[in-house]
C-alpha positions, 0 to 999 in steps of 0.5 A: 201762574198757579191760580189764585194762590200763585204770585201771578194772580191779581184781581181786576183792581188797582190802588187809587192811592198810588195809580192813575187809571188811563182811559185808553179810548180817549187817549187814542183820540189825542192829536200827535203834533210833535211826531206828526207835524202835518196834524193841525195844532188844536191850540193855534185855533184859539177862537175854537177853544172852550172851557177857558178857566183863566186868561192873561193876554196870550196865556190861557188855562183851559180844561183838557179836551182829552181827560185821559186820567180818571179821578182828576181834573186835567187842565192845559196852560197854553204859554203863547200864541206862537206855535213854534216858540220855545220856553228856553228862548222866550223874552224875559217879560213873557217868561216872567209873566208866564211863570207868575201866571202858572204859579198863581193858577197852580196855587189856586187849584191847590187851595180849592180843597177839591184835590188831595194834591195838584201837579204841574209839569211841562213836556217839550220834545219827542221824548218828553211824553208830550203829544202837542208841539205848541208850548204848554204846561199841564196842571192836574188835580189829583183826587186820590194821590199825594204826589209828594208821597215818594219825594225826598229832600235830597232829590233837590240838593246838589252842586250849586251853580248860581244863587242869591238869598232866597233862590238857587240853581243846582245840579242834583247829586241824588237825582230822582231818575238819573244822570243829569237833573237841574233844580231851581229852588225858590224860598223867597216868593219875591224872587219868582222872576229870578227862579224863572230865569234859572229855569230858562237857563237850565232848559236853554243849556240842555237844548243848545249847549249840553254835551249830548244831543238833547231835543227833549226835556221836562219841567216838574214843579213841587211845593215842598217844605214851604219851597217851590222846587222845579226839576229840569230834566233832559229826556232820553231813553230811560235806563233799564236799571231805573225802569226795572228796579227804580235805581237812579244813577248819577253821572260822574260829570255833574261837576263839569256840567255845573262849571260849564253852565256857570261859564256860559250863563253867569260869568260871560 
């Protein structure tokens, strides 16, 4: 650093259009029930939950008790009252109910006009970035940031695994982060249940049949070009090529993975 003129000098500021500020003193208070299984699960004590925004049987949407991100509204969608349940093994009726509830609440937050954009995602497992084991999603309203600013159409294109008019499941040929990314694409709103089935199949494959040991994944939801796109991403230690240079890599085995998913889930 050479002073204010040097390349290393930066004022104490950040771009609110591109960066979220994380409030560290709140983040340090969050319970960690994924890593520390002796930590009491806050989502199991349903009678103690507050700031509930919407409810449908076992499904709850509530304000996040630990709002670590400035200029946002952070909400948590509790998927079930069974702490050790897992998305990839939900009964179909519960899966479909959950997906419809989640999409409806995401849509309502988007339509509120209070946010520049709204993100919805799910974390499962110790390498997913989540802290609570109890199955849940998050819906976060962003007041300054457009989450679609760096999203490209090609990131949802790939080798077709299964599909019917209005909905498909593919494996990405141009992943956002790298290697193996599965995409469920919904073009016809009447096919929400089929899309939910595809997302569940992708998650189940990663957790139970993937050729690499995988105990973590994320679901990321995008409303893009009048479609709903769900990216199902296995989580491992990230490649330094991506972390340092934002260069994604695509595995040379995606064709084999696509064939395996077809054989296990669609041809049996």
